[in-house]
N, C-alpha and C positions, 0 to 999 in steps of 0.2 A: 334452375336446372337447364332451362333452354339456353341461357348464356354459356354455359359449360360447354354444351353440345356444340354451339356455334363455334366457340373458341378452339375446342378440339379439332373441329372440322377445318378450320382456318389454318391450323398448324399443320394438318396432314395434307393439305392440298399440294404443296410444293413436291411432297414425297410421292403421292399418287401421280402427279403430272409427270413427274421424271422417271416413273417406271413403266410407262405405256407410250406407244408410238406417238411422235410428235410431226411426223412428215405425212404426206399424202400416200394413201394407198395407190399402188401402180395399176395399170389395167390388167396386169397378170396376177394381182392379188396379194402382192407382198408391199412392205413399206421400207424405203431407204432412210436409213438414220445416220446421224453424224457420229463419229468417234467419241465425242464428247457425251452426247446422249447415252450411248452403249456404256460408256464407262461409269456414268453416274448410276446406272442400274446396277451394274457389276458391283460397284462399291457397297451397294446395300446388302449384298450377300444373302444369307439366310433369312435375315429380318425385313427383306423386301416384301411388301404386300402383294406383290403380283410375282408370283414364282417363274424363274426364267432359266434358261440354259444357253451357253454360248457354244455353238457349233462350229467346229474347225473343218473345213472341206479340203484342206492341203493333202499333201502326201505325209505318210509317217516320217520321212526323213526331214521334211520341213517342219512339221510339228516338233519333233525332237530338238531341233535347232532353236526353238523358242516359241510358246504359246501363251495365250491368256490363261492364267491360273483357273483351274477347274473346268476348262473347256473340254468338251468331248470331241474326239477325232472321228469323223466319218468322211473318208476321201470322197470327192465328187464322183470318181470313177466307179466307186461300189455304193454310192447313196442310194439308188433305185432299189438295190437288193436289200437294204437295211433300213427302210422306211419305218418298220416297226419300233426301231430303236430311238425314233425322234417322237418326244412327247407331244400329244395334242391339247395338253392342260397347261402348258407353260408357254410364256414367250420366248420364242427362239431367235437368238442374235446369230446370223450366219456370217462367218468371215473367211477370207482366204488371204492371199499374199497382198493384193491391192484392190480386189474388187470384181474381177471377171468371173472367176469360178464361184464366188459367193452368189453372184446376180443369177448365173446358171442354176445353182443349187435352189435358190429362192423360188425361182420359176417352177422347177421341178416340184419343191414341196407344195406351192400353192396349186398346182394342177392336180395334186394328190389330196386336196381338201384341207390343207394346214390353212388356217386363218390368222395365226399369229407370228408370223414371219417377219422379221426384220433384217435386211441385208444392211451390213456394216460397211459403209462407203469409205473406201481407202484401206481396209483390211488390217492386217498386223503391222504393214508398213506404217500407217498413221498412227496406230496404237504405240508402236515404239517411238516415233517421231514426237509423239505428244508426252513421252516420258513415263508413260504407263507401265506398271509391273508385267514383266514376262518371265515364265519359268521354263526351265530345260529338263 
């Protein structure tokens, strides 16, 4: 029985490791993650052992031009007024066009007590450049 448990644990370690932050937490309280890390978690979808949300902080026009599938749109300009729409019980991957607005949004979220914020370095530009799926 113990061998089965250890075997199962060893099988699950890569999944668990890819589903949570791999970078260092910034002094502001969020984590910067690579596009590959974010995509690996996104691929797990509903079967992920760690629930997550992709948060797009661009404008509605930018979002309509192409976004990460299943991403929630909350433009940076109105994010402070809609903090209740951001879950505290999920890993939140914040992205924008290239990383400037997502950094600002990550700082804002961390200042409001969110502890599970991951800033996606490179934003949708890096996502597309990597050939990952985008929907319109």
